[in-house]
Backbone bond lengths (Angstrom), bond angles and torsions (degrees), N, CA, C in turn:
res aa  C-N    CA-C-N  psi(-1)  N-CA   C-N-CA  omega(-1)  CA-C   N-CA-C  phi
1 M - - - 1.449 - - 1.599 109.61 -
2 Q 1.290 117.60 131.89 1.474 123.10 177.58 1.454 111.40 -61.14
3 S 1.384 119.85 131.90 1.436 123.83 175.99 1.517 111.64 -63.58
4 K 1.365 114.85 140.44 1.488 119.00 179.70 1.555 110.82 -95.27
5 G 1.353 112.24 -2.80 1.489 113.74 -177.07 1.482 114.90 144.01
6 R 1.253 126.02 -169.86 1.430 124.66 -175.54 1.605 107.04 -114.12
7 I 1.316 109.33 137.04 1.529 119.62 177.93 1.515 109.86 -115.54
8 L 1.270 112.63 140.85 1.519 118.63 171.19 1.538 107.97 -130.70
9 S 1.391 112.89 138.67 1.517 119.06 177.37 1.516 105.79 -158.17
10 G 1.283 116.02 164.10 1.448 123.30 179.14 1.430 118.03 -162.36
11 M 1.278 116.92 169.76 1.555 123.42 178.59 1.504 109.91 -133.65
12 R 1.258 119.48 149.48 1.477 127.42 177.76 1.525 105.36 -89.62
13 P 1.359 115.04 130.27 1.527 118.20 179.47 1.523 111.17 -81.58
14 T 1.296 115.96 71.29 1.398 119.42 -176.56 1.475 114.92 -99.08
15 G 1.354 118.67 1.84 1.393 121.53 175.23 1.535 110.14 161.46
16 R 1.416 121.53 -178.04 1.399 121.09 -179.87 1.542 115.39 -60.05
17 L 1.233 116.88 148.62 1.536 117.61 -179.93 1.527 105.84 -80.47
18 H 1.422 112.37 149.17 1.456 116.70 175.35 1.495 106.98 -117.13
19 I 1.337 112.81 177.96 1.506 115.96 -175.56 1.505 118.65 -63.93
20 G 1.407 114.40 -15.25 1.384 119.83 173.59 1.551 109.26 -68.45
21 H 1.377 117.07 -35.30 1.425 121.10 178.47 1.531 110.51 -69.94
22 L 1.331 114.29 -24.97 1.532 120.36 -177.67 1.533 105.54 -59.95
23 N 1.358 116.00 -43.22 1.462 116.63 -172.39 1.617 108.25 -62.21
24 V 1.278 115.12 -37.46 1.489 119.36 177.07 1.512 110.74 -68.86
25 L 1.231 120.79 -34.82 1.482 125.78 -178.25 1.572 107.10 -69.71
26 E 1.276 116.46 -44.15 1.410 118.50 179.55 1.563 109.74 -63.10
27 Y 1.298 116.74 -36.19 1.496 118.61 173.60 1.466 109.47 -61.35
28 W 1.287 118.06 -50.13 1.478 123.35 175.56 1.555 114.38 -48.73
29 V 1.383 110.92 -45.39 1.533 116.12 -178.90 1.503 109.34 -60.85
30 N 1.263 120.15 -39.64 1.459 126.73 178.18 1.560 110.19 -62.20
31 L 1.405 113.38 -43.53 1.538 113.83 -176.40 1.399 110.75 -71.16
32 Q 1.371 123.76 -26.87 1.368 121.34 -176.13 1.612 113.36 -66.94
33 N 1.374 114.94 -15.89 1.404 118.25 -179.15 1.587 109.94 -89.05
34 E 1.333 115.41 -6.10 1.479 120.03 -177.86 1.439 115.00 -121.90
35 Y 1.316 119.15 -22.09 1.440 123.98 -174.13 1.641 110.89 -126.34
36 D 1.328 112.48 165.35 1.446 120.37 172.00 1.583 100.88 -89.56
37 C 1.291 114.81 105.40 1.464 122.85 -173.32 1.448 118.26 -103.87
38 F 1.425 116.39 137.23 1.370 121.72 176.65 1.564 104.74 -125.70
39 F 1.328 115.57 111.97 1.451 122.47 175.97 1.484 113.95 -107.67
40 F 1.355 123.86 128.50 1.430 122.41 179.84 1.466 116.55 -132.62
41 V 1.445 111.12 149.80 1.478 118.81 174.81 1.487 104.52 -79.53
42 A 1.344 119.56 120.08 1.477 120.48 -174.93 1.503 111.55 -92.21
43 D 1.312 115.32 69.28 1.540 118.10 -177.24 1.405 114.61 -69.77
44 L 1.334 119.35 -26.49 1.494 121.59 177.87 1.472 107.24 -69.46
45 H 1.344 118.81 -39.54 1.450 122.42 178.23 1.560 111.81 -63.28
46 A 1.271 112.62 -30.30 1.529 113.75 -177.92 1.648 107.17 -65.21
47 L 1.291 113.75 -26.36 1.496 115.17 -177.00 1.569 110.91 -71.97
48 T 1.358 117.41 -14.71 1.426 115.63 179.78 1.490 116.96 -65.46
49 T 1.400 115.96 -29.89 1.450 120.14 175.18 1.487 112.36 -116.56
50 A 1.269 115.77 -10.18 1.613 119.11 -178.87 1.521 113.02 -120.58
51 F 1.418 114.01 34.20 1.477 118.36 -179.43 1.487 113.38 -64.64
52 D 1.300 118.64 -19.45 1.467 120.65 179.42 1.500 115.60 -99.20
53 E 1.330 115.35 -0.47 1.495 124.50 -178.68 1.447 113.81 -142.40
54 T 1.374 114.19 68.46 1.401 120.35 -175.39 1.512 119.98 -92.63
55 G 1.300 114.38 -0.46 1.441 119.83 -178.16 1.479 116.90 -59.78
56 F 1.358 119.48 -21.66 1.406 122.32 -171.99 1.504 113.45 -93.98
57 I 1.437 114.72 -11.34 1.481 120.34 -165.77 1.456 110.64 -66.76
58 R 1.325 117.27 -43.77 1.482 117.77 -171.94 1.494 110.42 -71.38
59 E 1.333 121.58 -35.74 1.468 125.00 -177.48 1.532 105.02 -74.40
60 N 1.317 120.59 -39.94 1.467 124.49 -175.77 1.563 104.67 -67.73
61 T 1.256 118.84 -38.85 1.426 120.15 176.24 1.489 112.03 -53.32
62 K 1.299 119.13 -50.83 1.402 125.01 -176.46 1.643 109.14 -65.50
63 E 1.343 113.42 -42.14 1.438 116.96 -177.89 1.613 105.70 -65.61
64 M 1.312 119.27 -44.41 1.394 119.87 179.60 1.522 116.04 -60.82
65 A 1.334 117.27 -35.79 1.411 117.17 171.78 1.474 112.56 -66.45
66 A 1.280 121.15 -38.17 1.500 121.70 175.80 1.575 112.00 -62.79
67 D 1.360 114.17 -39.24 1.514 113.92 176.15 1.539 112.43 -67.13
68 W 1.306 117.39 -32.89 1.477 120.45 177.13 1.489 113.32 -60.42
69 L 1.317 112.84 -48.52 1.564 121.52 -179.56 1.465 104.90 -65.24
70 A 1.330 118.35 -47.20 1.536 117.75 -177.08 1.564 113.57 -58.80
71 A 1.314 112.72 -33.57 1.497 117.91 179.47 1.425 113.62 -80.36
72 G 1.335 122.66 -6.06 1.412 125.92 171.92 1.603 118.70 117.42
73 L 1.265 115.19 -5.70 1.445 118.56 169.63 1.557 112.80 -54.47
74 D 1.346 116.75 129.55 1.455 119.35 -173.18 1.606 108.54 -117.74
75 P 1.318 110.31 115.42 1.592 116.03 178.01 1.547 109.44 -59.69
76 E 1.371 123.47 -12.00 1.407 119.61 177.40 1.528 109.96 -86.47
77 K 1.352 116.98 -19.76 1.448 120.54 178.94 1.593 111.94 -99.29
78 S 1.233 112.05 -35.61 1.512 118.18 -174.26 1.534 108.73 -121.20
79 V 1.325 115.25 157.12 1.441 123.57 166.73 1.439 113.16 -89.54
80 L 1.334 118.77 114.77 1.476 121.91 -178.75 1.520 105.83 -113.54
81 F 1.330 114.28 122.06 1.445 117.74 -168.98 1.587 107.63 -145.84
82 V 1.356 114.10 168.27 1.466 124.03 -177.36 1.599 103.51 -108.34
83 Q 1.241 118.05 127.44 1.425 124.18 178.90 1.473 118.39 -50.17
84 S 1.394 111.35 -49.20 1.498 115.43 178.43 1.480 115.95 -67.39
85 G 1.351 115.93 -14.81 1.408 117.46 178.58 1.625 116.36 -76.95
86 I 1.362 110.92 -8.06 1.437 118.44 179.77 1.463 106.01 -118.16
87 P 1.381 121.36 92.69 1.515 125.29 -179.10 1.422 112.93 -58.92
88 E 1.382 121.03 -25.97 1.482 119.74 177.71 1.436 113.88 -57.52
89 H 1.352 124.07 -20.05 1.432 125.81 172.26 1.494 111.13 -57.30
90 C 1.283 114.23 -47.70 1.484 120.45 177.17 1.483 112.80 -60.07
91 E 1.306 116.71 -47.43 1.513 123.84 -178.59 1.442 110.78 -61.31
92 L 1.304 120.95 -45.25 1.405 123.86 -177.94 1.581 110.42 -71.50
93 H 1.285 118.83 -36.73 1.422 122.45 167.98 1.457 114.26 -54.91
94 L 1.206 119.81 -44.40 1.481 127.27 179.44 1.509 110.30 -64.63
95 L 1.367 116.65 -49.62 1.422 122.12 -175.64 1.682 108.39 -66.15
96 L 1.269 114.10 -39.94 1.478 118.72 178.06 1.514 108.57 -65.09
97 S 1.287 118.97 -37.94 1.470 122.90 -175.71 1.577 110.09 -63.31
98 M 1.350 116.50 -18.67 1.458 115.96 -177.13 1.497 113.98 -71.85
99 F 1.375 117.51 -18.81 1.444 116.53 -175.60 1.535 111.91 -128.50
100 T 1.322 118.31 5.06 1.477 125.68 -177.68 1.526 106.76 -86.16
101 P 1.356 117.46 113.93 1.458 121.14 178.65 1.563 109.25 -56.75
102 L 1.329 111.95 140.97 1.481 119.47 170.33 1.470 116.94 -55.69
103 S 1.306 115.01 -34.28 1.482 121.23 -177.48 1.562 109.63 -67.65
104 W 1.296 117.52 -29.71 1.508 121.08 174.07 1.424 112.38 -57.08
105 L 1.282 117.27 -43.13 1.474 126.06 -173.41 1.580 108.45 -73.32
106 E 1.307 114.81 -44.62 1.334 119.67 -173.81 1.612 111.15 -71.15
107 R 1.224 119.89 -22.34 1.407 121.54 175.12 1.558 119.36 -84.64
108 V 1.291 115.85 -6.50 1.517 118.33 -179.83 1.537 103.45 -58.44
109 P 1.310 114.84 133.84 1.478 120.47 -177.07 1.511 115.78 -60.82
110 T 1.348 116.44 -35.66 1.451 117.28 -176.28 1.401 113.44 -81.84
111 Y 1.375 121.40 -11.06 1.512 126.25 -172.45 1.642 104.88 -57.52
112 K 1.329 114.11 -63.81 1.499 118.42 -171.34 1.545 106.08 -70.65
113 D 1.279 126.48 -35.64 1.347 129.68 -177.05 1.578 110.94 -60.58
114 Q 1.272 114.88 -45.45 1.443 121.46 177.17 1.544 113.31 -68.10
115 I 1.345 114.03 -42.76 1.465 116.48 -178.78 1.591 107.53 -63.46
116 N 1.293 118.70 -36.84 1.494 118.94 178.35 1.472 113.80 -69.61
117 Q 1.407 117.20 -34.23 1.469 125.14 -179.50 1.468 103.82 -63.40
118 F 1.332 118.79 -51.15 1.501 119.13 -171.48 1.489 109.88 -75.34
119 K 1.433 120.62 -24.63 1.399 123.62 175.58 1.476 111.51 -61.85
120 E 1.385 114.56 -39.71 1.447 123.47 -177.87 1.621 105.93 -64.99
121 Q 1.324 115.74 -28.94 1.461 119.06 178.56 1.496 113.22 -88.23
122 G 1.351 117.05 6.16 1.376 121.95 179.34 1.522 118.12 78.78
123 K 1.304 116.67 23.85 1.455 119.49 -179.64 1.509 108.77 -132.66
124 D 1.455 111.98 134.03 1.464 124.30 -178.37 1.523 104.44 -95.57
125 I 1.351 113.36 118.45 1.480 123.74 171.32 1.458 117.57 -113.80
126 M 1.370 111.74 18.14 1.512 113.48 174.57 1.537 114.94 -78.68
127 T 1.358 109.24 74.65 1.378 118.58 -178.66 1.568 114.12 -112.47
128 Y 1.244 116.60 159.47 1.476 122.07 175.04 1.577 109.74 -48.20
129 G 1.327 115.56 -47.43 1.506 123.78 -177.13 1.460 110.89 -62.12
130 F 1.385 116.62 -43.44 1.441 119.91 -176.21 1.543 111.52 -69.91
131 L 1.250 116.76 -38.04 1.373 124.50 178.00 1.532 109.44 -58.20
132 G 1.313 111.78 -47.34 1.476 120.02 -176.21 1.499 116.57 -84.42
133 Y 1.320 122.61 3.68 1.467 123.37 -174.73 1.482 109.77 -62.31
134 P 1.350 125.43 -37.31 1.433 123.05 179.26 1.542 109.91 -60.63
135 L 1.361 118.48 -33.06 1.417 119.74 177.66 1.517 113.85 -74.55
136 L 1.425 118.40 -29.56 1.398 121.91 169.82 1.503 112.10 -62.34
137 Q 1.305 113.44 -41.07 1.422 121.58 179.68 1.559 111.02 -65.03
138 A 1.327 114.63 -34.80 1.492 118.69 178.17 1.546 107.47 -70.34
139 A 1.340 118.39 -37.28 1.419 123.05 176.22 1.501 110.89 -59.34
140 D 1.313 113.72 -50.04 1.470 119.19 176.84 1.582 112.60 -48.81
141 I 1.304 115.49 -48.16 1.420 121.91 -175.10 1.538 110.89 -70.03
142 L 1.332 112.84 -48.19 1.497 117.23 -174.55 1.544 113.28 -72.38
143 M 1.367 115.91 -23.93 1.315 121.74 176.59 1.532 114.71 -54.08
144 Y 1.301 115.04 -36.92 1.471 122.50 -177.16 1.458 111.82 -105.90
145 R 1.463 114.99 11.75 1.453 121.45 176.57 1.483 111.72 47.42
146 A 1.377 114.31 41.78 1.503 118.52 179.25 1.497 114.80 -64.51
147 N 1.355 114.91 144.60 1.411 120.11 -179.01 1.535 113.48 -88.63
148 A 1.390 113.69 -25.03 1.409 122.07 -178.15 1.578 113.51 -149.13
149 V 1.322 114.77 148.76 1.477 119.24 -179.22 1.505 107.49 -127.42
150 P 1.328 121.38 116.96 1.466 122.73 -178.75 1.567 110.33 -78.99
151 V 1.305 118.14 116.05 1.478 120.12 -176.87 1.484 106.81 -142.42
152 G 1.327 114.50 162.71 1.415 122.37 171.65 1.624 105.91 -79.72
153 E 1.317 113.62 171.02 1.467 121.70 -173.39 1.533 109.35 -61.50
154 D 1.318 117.41 -31.94 1.498 119.41 -179.58 1.420 116.17 -68.64
155 Q 1.297 114.33 -21.51 1.496 123.83 -176.35 1.519 113.00 -95.69
156 A 1.355 115.70 -8.17 1.487 120.80 -171.42 1.587 108.49 -67.44
157 P 1.353 125.44 -31.85 1.486 120.05 170.78 1.544 114.11 -59.33
158 H 1.337 116.52 -25.38 1.504 114.81 -179.04 1.535 110.07 -74.43
159 V 1.359 119.33 -31.10 1.480 119.90 176.50 1.494 105.85 -75.94
160 E 1.257 124.94 -42.70 1.342 122.99 172.85 1.611 114.35 -49.89
161 F 1.309 112.15 -41.44 1.465 119.43 -179.09 1.527 108.90 -66.84
162 T 1.301 116.49 -36.99 1.535 122.71 176.73 1.513 105.69 -65.79
163 R 1.320 121.96 -44.93 1.405 117.63 -178.75 1.556 112.65 -64.60
164 E 1.248 118.54 -30.96 1.477 124.23 176.52 1.593 107.11 -63.84
165 V 1.320 115.25 -45.83 1.403 122.10 -174.91 1.541 108.35 -66.42
166 A 1.284 115.14 -44.93 1.555 120.62 177.14 1.551 110.61 -61.52
167 R 1.279 116.11 -42.88 1.513 122.00 179.28 1.512 110.41 -65.22
168 R 1.364 120.43 -40.65 1.449 119.70 178.45 1.565 111.62 -65.48
169 F 1.413 112.60 -45.20 1.498 115.87 -178.34 1.498 110.19 -62.25
170 N 1.403 119.94 -42.80 1.473 120.97 178.55 1.506 112.57 -60.80
171 Y 1.353 114.40 -35.08 1.555 118.28 -179.29 1.507 112.47 -76.67
172 L 1.332 116.11 -37.26 1.455 116.09 -175.15 1.597 110.97 -82.03
173 Y 1.241 118.45 -28.24 1.509 123.67 -174.82 1.575 113.54 -115.09
174 K 1.284 112.34 -84.01 1.432 123.80 -172.50 1.512 111.05 -164.02
175 P 1.326 117.60 138.90 1.542 117.27 177.96 1.522 112.42 -58.92
176 V 1.321 115.85 109.81 1.476 126.87 178.30 1.480 109.72 -114.09
177 F 1.300 116.52 -49.66 1.430 125.11 -161.03 1.639 108.10 -103.62
178 P 1.323 112.67 137.26 1.508 115.58 166.42 1.476 106.84 -79.42
179 E 1.357 117.15 155.78 1.549 120.15 177.91 1.533 104.64 -92.65
180 P 1.360 115.72 105.02 1.435 120.73 -177.55 1.516 116.13 -59.55
181 R 1.221 123.41 137.46 1.438 125.58 177.21 1.475 113.36 -90.87
182 T 1.178 118.57 149.30 1.563 124.23 172.85 1.384 107.30 -71.59
183 K 1.290 119.68 124.59 1.510 127.81 167.60 1.591 108.94 -103.72
184 L 1.270 115.60 88.94 1.499 115.07 -176.66 1.501 111.46 -63.76
185 A 1.323 113.09 124.63 1.487 121.79 -178.62 1.619 105.49 -89.54
186 R 1.394 112.98 114.47 1.484 117.12 179.85 1.556 103.52 -88.73
187 I 1.272 114.34 80.87 1.476 124.90 175.46 1.460 110.78 -109.54
188 R 1.285 117.88 115.86 1.442 122.29 176.45 1.518 107.92 -67.36
189 S 1.257 118.47 139.94 1.442 125.47 179.70 1.530 113.84 -99.49
190 L 1.317 115.08 128.67 1.489 123.01 178.02 1.511 107.92 -77.27
191 P 1.324 122.32 135.39 1.422 122.97 165.28 1.489 115.12 -73.47
192 G 1.210 117.09 163.84 1.500 122.31 177.87 1.562 105.40 -73.90
193 I 1.296 119.45 170.37 1.489 122.02 -177.64 1.431 111.31 -65.23
194 D 1.296 120.14 -17.47 1.482 124.25 -179.33 1.529 110.96 -96.16
195 G 1.344 117.84 0.24 1.488 119.12 -176.73 1.526 114.67 93.20
196 R 1.347 117.23 -16.90 1.470 120.89 174.40 1.511 111.57 -80.81
197 K 1.336 117.21 172.91 1.460 120.39 176.46 1.499 106.54 -58.89
198 M 1.382 114.08 136.97 1.461 123.65 177.26 1.453 113.62 -62.80
199 S 1.344 121.48 120.53 1.450 123.78 -179.78 1.501 108.69 -159.01
200 K 1.359 115.87 137.25 1.459 119.18 172.40 1.478 116.49 -57.06
201 S 1.379 113.81 -25.98 1.492 117.17 -174.50 1.504 107.43 -77.19
202 Y 1.373 120.46 -21.05 1.389 123.71 174.39 1.637 110.38 -90.27
203 A 1.309 115.19 -4.33 1.519 120.93 -176.69 1.535 110.17 54.47
204 N 1.307 116.89 32.46 1.421 120.83 -176.04 1.545 110.68 -117.68
205 D 1.291 116.73 19.29 1.470 125.17 -178.72 1.561 111.85 -99.31
206 I 1.354 111.71 159.92 1.439 119.15 174.64 1.543 106.20 -116.93
207 G 1.286 116.34 123.90 1.478 119.70 -175.13 1.523 111.17 -64.17
208 M 1.318 117.08 146.37 1.428 124.23 -179.63 1.604 111.27 -63.23
209 T 1.310 115.80 -22.40 1.415 118.30 179.22 1.561 111.36 -127.43
210 A 1.419 111.78 37.48 1.387 119.95 -178.62 1.556 110.73 -65.20
211 T 1.332 115.32 137.92 1.492 120.43 174.15 1.484 110.14 -71.49
212 I 1.365 113.42 167.56 1.394 120.54 -177.73 1.515 111.90 -59.08
213 D 1.413 114.28 -40.29 1.483 119.06 176.91 1.523 111.95 -66.29
214 E 1.244 118.39 -39.94 1.515 123.77 175.70 1.580 106.54 -58.14
215 L 1.349 114.06 -49.09 1.457 118.21 178.24 1.490 115.53 -53.32
216 K 1.343 111.68 -49.05 1.494 117.00 179.97 1.534 110.81 -58.85
217 G 1.284 115.13 -43.42 1.483 118.08 -177.80 1.517 111.56 -63.45
218 K 1.375 114.94 -39.77 1.487 120.83 -175.90 1.564 109.08 -71.39
219 V 1.376 112.39 -48.70 1.501 116.14 -176.68 1.530 114.22 -63.03
220 N 1.409 108.73 -39.70 1.566 114.44 -179.55 1.555 108.80 -62.83
221 G 1.328 117.50 -26.56 1.436 119.14 179.28 1.440 116.71 -88.16
222 M 1.338 120.61 7.05 1.479 127.68 -176.83 1.529 106.35 -70.34
223 I 1.384 115.95 150.59 1.419 121.25 179.95 1.621 103.03 -83.11
224 T 1.350 113.27 131.58 1.464 115.56 177.24 1.564 107.96 -115.24
225 D 1.305 116.69 -160.62 1.510 121.06 179.29 1.614 110.84 -69.17
226 P 1.357 119.91 107.91 1.411 117.97 -177.88 1.528 115.06 -66.79
227 A 1.298 115.41 -17.59 1.531 119.04 -176.28 1.578 107.68 -86.12
228 R 1.321 117.50 -6.37 1.527 118.11 -172.33 1.524 105.23 -97.35
229 I 1.330 113.89 113.37 1.583 117.35 178.75 1.389 112.08 -96.42
230 H 1.346 117.81 -49.47 1.431 119.77 -176.27 1.595 111.09 -103.78
231 K 1.357 119.62 160.07 1.342 124.92 -177.00 1.613 110.64 -62.94
232 T 1.250 114.62 -34.45 1.480 117.14 178.90 1.473 117.20 -79.23
233 D 1.409 115.79 -11.37 1.491 117.63 -179.22 1.505 107.65 -63.35
234 P 1.451 115.02 151.11 1.421 117.40 178.19 1.582 107.67 -74.37
235 G 1.325 116.16 136.61 1.465 121.01 -179.73 1.450 114.76 -88.21
236 H 1.319 115.78 173.33 1.429 124.01 177.46 1.517 107.27 -133.06
237 P 1.404 113.74 80.04 1.508 116.65 -170.33 1.539 110.90 -62.96
238 E 1.297 124.58 -20.92 1.445 121.12 178.96 1.406 118.06 -67.73
239 V 1.381 118.63 -9.96 1.432 124.28 176.13 1.535 111.23 -106.63
240 C 1.275 118.10 -2.14 1.480 122.54 -168.86 1.567 108.76 -96.45
241 T 1.254 116.06 125.88 1.492 119.81 174.20 1.457 115.78 -62.35
242 V 1.446 115.93 -42.00 1.464 121.60 172.64 1.473 108.76 -51.81
243 H 1.213 121.63 -47.85 1.478 121.85 -173.91 1.592 108.39 -62.99
244 K 1.345 116.75 -39.98 1.512 115.14 176.67 1.451 112.03 -62.44
245 Y 1.318 121.93 -33.61 1.473 122.78 175.82 1.505 110.59 -70.38
246 H 1.359 119.24 -38.24 1.451 120.46 175.85 1.505 109.42 -55.78
247 G 1.338 118.25 -34.68 1.465 122.20 177.75 1.460 112.42 -58.91
248 F 1.297 120.60 -29.31 1.527 128.10 175.78 1.512 112.37 -83.68
249 Y 1.336 113.27 -48.95 1.477 117.68 -165.49 1.491 114.28 -107.00
250 S 1.307 115.68 -7.98 1.577 120.58 178.45 1.450 110.68 -129.38
251 S 1.357 119.95 34.37 1.542 123.72 -167.66 1.488 108.00 -59.06
252 D 1.339 119.41 -33.14 1.497 119.47 -176.86 1.547 110.73 -73.12
253 K 1.300 118.77 -14.32 1.511 123.88 -174.96 1.433 109.82 -118.89
254 I 1.369 122.29 0.31 1.462 117.66 -170.00 1.444 116.80 -65.62
255 A 1.379 117.71 -29.02 1.570 123.62 176.28 1.560 108.46 -58.90
256 S 1.338 115.11 -49.40 1.530 117.86 -178.51 1.453 110.92 -73.08
257 I 1.293 122.77 -33.51 1.524 125.50 175.48 1.472 106.16 -59.93
258 E 1.286 119.34 -50.89 1.457 123.12 -173.93 1.523 111.78 -64.71
259 E 1.375 113.53 -38.63 1.451 119.21 177.93 1.513 112.24 -63.89
260 D 1.341 115.98 -48.23 1.534 121.06 178.11 1.456 110.34 -61.33
261 C 1.439 119.03 -37.09 1.465 116.98 -177.21 1.580 107.96 -69.13
262 L 1.325 119.01 -44.13 1.383 121.09 -176.70 1.510 112.57 -62.28
263 A 1.339 112.82 -29.90 1.495 117.68 179.10 1.507 116.41 -91.39
264 G 1.265 113.32 -1.38 1.479 119.34 178.45 1.554 112.90 71.83
265 K 1.369 113.77 27.70 1.519 118.72 -176.86 1.526 111.39 -90.90
266 I 1.364 116.92 -11.32 1.485 119.73 179.72 1.469 109.73 -139.56
267 G 1.320 113.13 130.36 1.506 121.35 -178.08 1.436 113.37 -81.62
268 C 1.407 118.18 165.34 1.436 118.97 -177.77 1.434 114.67 -64.90
269 V 1.350 119.76 -33.48 1.441 125.97 -176.84 1.576 106.14 -63.61
270 A 1.301 118.61 -50.67 1.420 120.78 -177.88 1.521 111.18 -67.26
271 C 1.385 115.72 -35.09 1.481 118.35 175.73 1.548 112.75 -60.99
272 K 1.395 111.78 -39.13 1.481 116.30 -177.80 1.508 110.92 -73.74
273 R 1.390 117.40 -29.93 1.429 120.14 -179.33 1.513 108.83 -70.55
274 S 1.325 116.80 -39.52 1.493 117.43 178.56 1.498 110.06 -69.73
275 L 1.319 123.41 -26.44 1.431 122.31 -179.88 1.581 109.08 -74.96
276 V 1.298 113.26 -37.05 1.484 115.98 178.74 1.548 110.47 -61.39
277 D 1.342 116.41 -42.29 1.479 118.61 179.26 1.512 112.43 -63.00
278 N 1.336 114.71 -40.00 1.476 118.16 179.71 1.409 116.36 -71.32
279 I 1.454 120.52 -35.66 1.467 119.74 175.91 1.488 108.69 -73.18
280 D 1.357 118.70 -32.56 1.458 117.76 -179.40 1.484 113.03 -71.14
281 A 1.304 116.78 -30.83 1.502 122.76 174.01 1.515 110.36 -57.82
282 K 1.314 115.53 -36.07 1.487 125.39 176.94 1.493 113.34 -74.76
283 L 1.346 117.48 -41.81 1.482 120.20 -173.27 1.469 110.90 -87.60
284 A 1.287 123.08 -28.71 1.358 125.67 -170.60 1.617 111.00 -57.54
285 P 1.366 124.08 -47.03 1.361 121.99 173.25 1.570 117.03 -58.09
286 I 1.375 111.08 -36.78 1.557 116.61 177.94 1.564 111.43 -67.32
287 R 1.355 112.94 -39.58 1.519 113.86 175.54 1.508 111.86 -64.01
288 E 1.342 115.00 -37.25 1.470 116.39 -176.04 1.426 106.24 -67.92
289 R 1.433 125.73 -47.80 1.367 125.59 -177.94 1.481 112.23 -62.03
290 R 1.300 113.91 -39.71 1.476 117.67 175.57 1.473 117.79 -57.34
291 S 1.275 111.11 -43.13 1.524 120.65 179.52 1.466 105.72 -63.88
292 E 1.350 119.59 -43.14 1.485 118.76 -177.63 1.583 112.90 -70.00
293 I 1.367 114.88 -28.16 1.408 116.79 177.57 1.471 110.95 -74.61
294 M 1.332 118.71 -42.30 1.417 119.65 177.61 1.475 113.22 -65.77
295 G 1.343 122.39 -22.49 1.437 128.03 -178.41 1.508 111.77 -79.95
296 R 1.387 116.46 -13.61 1.530 118.69 -178.91 1.552 106.49 -90.78
297 K 1.223 113.84 110.41 1.533 117.64 -174.97 1.551 107.05 -68.26
298 G 1.275 109.25 134.67 1.509 122.77 179.96 1.520 116.31 70.98
299 F 1.417 117.74 -2.71 1.475 118.19 -175.32 1.478 113.05 -63.36
300 L 1.366 117.53 -49.56 1.491 117.07 176.41 1.528 112.97 -57.48
301 E 1.233 115.36 -43.50 1.537 118.11 -176.41 1.600 107.49 -60.50
302 D 1.316 115.06 -40.21 1.473 119.19 177.62 1.469 113.39 -66.58
303 V 1.359 122.76 -43.68 1.388 125.40 172.33 1.466 116.89 -55.69
304 I 1.395 113.72 -42.03 1.511 116.18 177.95 1.463 108.24 -70.81
305 R 1.317 120.66 -45.44 1.512 121.85 -178.64 1.454 111.27 -57.92
306 Q 1.331 119.56 -44.74 1.470 120.96 -178.77 1.557 110.05 -68.52
307 G 1.335 116.52 -36.69 1.356 120.46 -179.15 1.614 109.43 -64.84
308 N 1.373 117.61 -47.17 1.361 125.07 175.96 1.535 112.36 -55.72
309 E 1.306 113.27 -43.55 1.439 114.08 175.95 1.534 119.57 -60.26
310 K 1.402 110.54 -37.54 1.467 116.64 -177.99 1.612 104.95 -73.69
311 A 1.324 119.55 -38.06 1.351 118.70 -176.06 1.521 108.29 -72.45
312 K 1.308 119.21 -35.60 1.466 121.86 -177.79 1.519 112.31 -59.47
313 I 1.393 114.92 -36.01 1.528 118.49 178.60 1.485 109.17 -63.69
314 Q 1.310 117.64 -42.66 1.488 116.89 176.19 1.519 115.56 -68.53
315 A 1.366 115.19 -36.20 1.485 118.29 179.89 1.520 108.49 -71.46
316 A 1.305 121.16 -32.68 1.460 119.92 -174.31 1.565 106.57 -71.45
317 E 1.389 118.32 -38.30 1.375 120.80 179.56 1.575 111.51 -67.49
318 T 1.349 119.29 -38.10 1.393 119.82 172.96 1.462 116.77 -63.28
319 I 1.294 114.85 -42.22 1.483 119.52 177.13 1.584 111.40 -62.13
320 R 1.286 113.89 -38.03 1.453 120.96 176.82 1.576 111.89 -60.81
321 L 1.379 114.29 -45.26 1.477 118.08 177.72 1.541 109.72 -69.63
322 V 1.331 120.94 -29.67 1.406 119.10 -172.31 1.582 105.09 -81.62
323 R 1.356 120.52 -38.80 1.423 120.47 176.34 1.562 110.67 -64.52
324 E 1.296 116.28 -35.93 1.418 118.23 178.56 1.526 112.67 -65.75
325 A 1.347 113.75 -40.79 1.540 118.33 -179.61 1.505 109.82 -67.77
326 M 1.464 115.42 -37.50 1.393 113.98 -176.01 1.547 112.34 -92.17
327 K 1.286 115.76 7.46 1.584 122.48 176.25 1.474 109.74 58.17
328 I 1.332 117.23 46.52 1.462 119.89 173.59 1.557 111.51 -127.17
């Protein structure tokens, strides 16, 4: 199939991946069959909020790479690399910072929101690095002259910011960068087991490689219909977290599950047991592939090294063009 253009996306290695991330990875797996894809572990971005607790980053980077491969990302189809392994990212970020107005950074919607969120947790992240993280994101994207960036709606302003930076560079110096378009990822988000946003910080997540026993523990802890006392009581599936999960993992049976719940023909215990089986059917092959990957000595290191080498070729060419345009 002919490539439609170049895609770039990444994730911060801030902890183990959960099944909400799996939805994103499945989307990436499909993209790599249509686009020239660059996917990176954004370990430098992890420093913006974890500058005082860096001990986990290196190990999380390795674990994330294993999860990506287990989910189906193919290093023969996509370039998988680690951000800090390409020093050109830092150089481009610096060069772009010389002409990016401070007001552009201050108006990024997520800036004040995240500062307030972390302040509630007792942490001050009002640093030079955090203020500038959207520009580092722009450098990540422009480094590979990506045509499109798959994001959720909340991240769309970051792509628009990148377009403005590219436009300003091309105007001031010389046309080097395409203006990347936003490729909205229509990915349904799973709630946590308590109904809130899924997050490891809330301890309401389900690990992407959770064992059957871990699944049972998590699913049994899910919020169900509080008004339903007896098995035969009519249920209200619209308020039940288990029902929301069935929409993802039992989509072929969701109509009958809902009908039985409304009629009081199935109890919450049986409903949860069915959900465990269906989630495990999805995760078992991923666990198996991941175990095989981790058992191959040096394999992950080779994948990352080769990905870094491929990314560095592209990055070096972009920096050459940028330096030539800026006459430095």
